[in-house]
Every structure is written in structure tokens, then in C-alpha cells.
C-alpha positions in Angstrom: -9.8 -58.9 -6.2 -7.5 -56.7 -8.4 -6.5 -57.7 -11.9 -2.7 -57.8 -12.4 -2.8 -56.0 -16.3 0.9 -55.7 -17.0 0.1 -52.6 -19.4 -1.8 -51.0 -16.6 1.3 -51.5 -14.4 3.9 -50.6 -16.8 1.9 -47.4 -17.1 1.7 -46.6 -13.4 5.4 -46.9 -13.0 6.0 -44.7 -16.2 3.7 -42.3 -14.3 5.4 -42.5 -11.2 8.7 -42.0 -12.9 7.7 -39.3 -14.9 6.1 -37.5 -11.7 9.3 -38.1 -9.6 11.5 -36.9 -12.6 9.5 -33.6 -13.2 9.6 -33.3 -9.0 13.5 -33.5 -9.3 13.7 -31.1 -12.4 11.5 -28.2 -10.6 13.6 -28.5 -7.8 16.9 -28.3 -9.5 15.3 -25.2 -11.9 14.4 -23.4 -8.4 17.5 -23.9 -6.7 19.4 -22.6 -9.8 17.4 -19.8 -10.2 18.0 -18.8 -6.6 21.8 -19.5 -6.9 21.8 -17.6 -10.2 20.1 -14.4 -8.3 22.1 -14.9 -5.0 25.4 -14.5 -7.8 23.8 -11.3 -9.2 22.7 -9.6 -5.9 26.0 -10.5 -4.5 27.5 -7.7 -6.9 25.8 -5.2 -5.3 26.2 -2.9 -2.3 23.5 -3.5 -0.3 23.7 -3.4 3.4 22.0 -5.5 6.1 19.2 -3.8 8.3 21.1 -3.6 11.5 23.8 -1.8 9.4 21.4 0.8 7.9 19.6 1.5 11.4 23.3 2.0 13.1 24.4 4.5 10.6 21.0 6.2 10.5 21.6 6.5 14.4 25.2 7.9 14.0 23.8 10.3 11.3 21.2 11.6 13.6 23.7 11.7 16.5 26.1 13.9 14.5 23.0 16.0 13.4 22.0 16.9 17.2 25.9 17.5 18.1 26.5 20.1 14.8 23.3 21.8 16.0 24.3 22.0 19.8 27.8 23.3 18.2 26.2 26.0 16.3 24.3 26.9 19.1 27.4 27.0 21.4 29.1 29.3 18.6 26.2 31.9 18.4 26.3 32.1 21.9 30.0 32.9 22.0 29.6 35.2 19.1 26.7 37.0 21.0 29.2 37.6 24.0 32.0 38.6 22.0 29.6 41.4 20.4 28.6 42.7 23.7 32.3 42.7 25.2 33.2 45.3 21.9 
């Protein structure tokens, strides 16, 4: 049989309320910090991984095209040099 001591019951209620309040404060602090970080990062120019990969592929393709054009120009210049 459990005794009903009002002092113990009040202390248990107080501890439960404090635990709930602490948990709420923790969630609120975490959410606030996350929001501040999001605002700070929003002002910076970051790109997504997909955008970065797309631009990287475009640069590689442009480099290949440039090398191919340089080879064609060298071949044409060689032909002109042979004719002269």
C-alpha cells in the first residue's frame, strides 16, 4: 500500500512541471539557434550540389571543345604553311 503524502505528491508534480518546462526551453533554444543559422547562411552565396555538378560538367565540356578547336586551328595553320 502506498501512502499519500501531500508533500511528496507536490514535489513530484513540481519535478514533472520543471522537466516539461526544461524540455520546452531546450526545443525552443534549438529551434531559435537553427533559425539564426539559417538566416546567417541565407545571406551567403551557396549553391546546391546539383548546381555545382552541372557547372562543373559545363566547364569540362567547354575545355574539351576549346582543346578540339585549338587542334583544328593548328591543323589549318599547318596546311596554310605547307601551301606557302
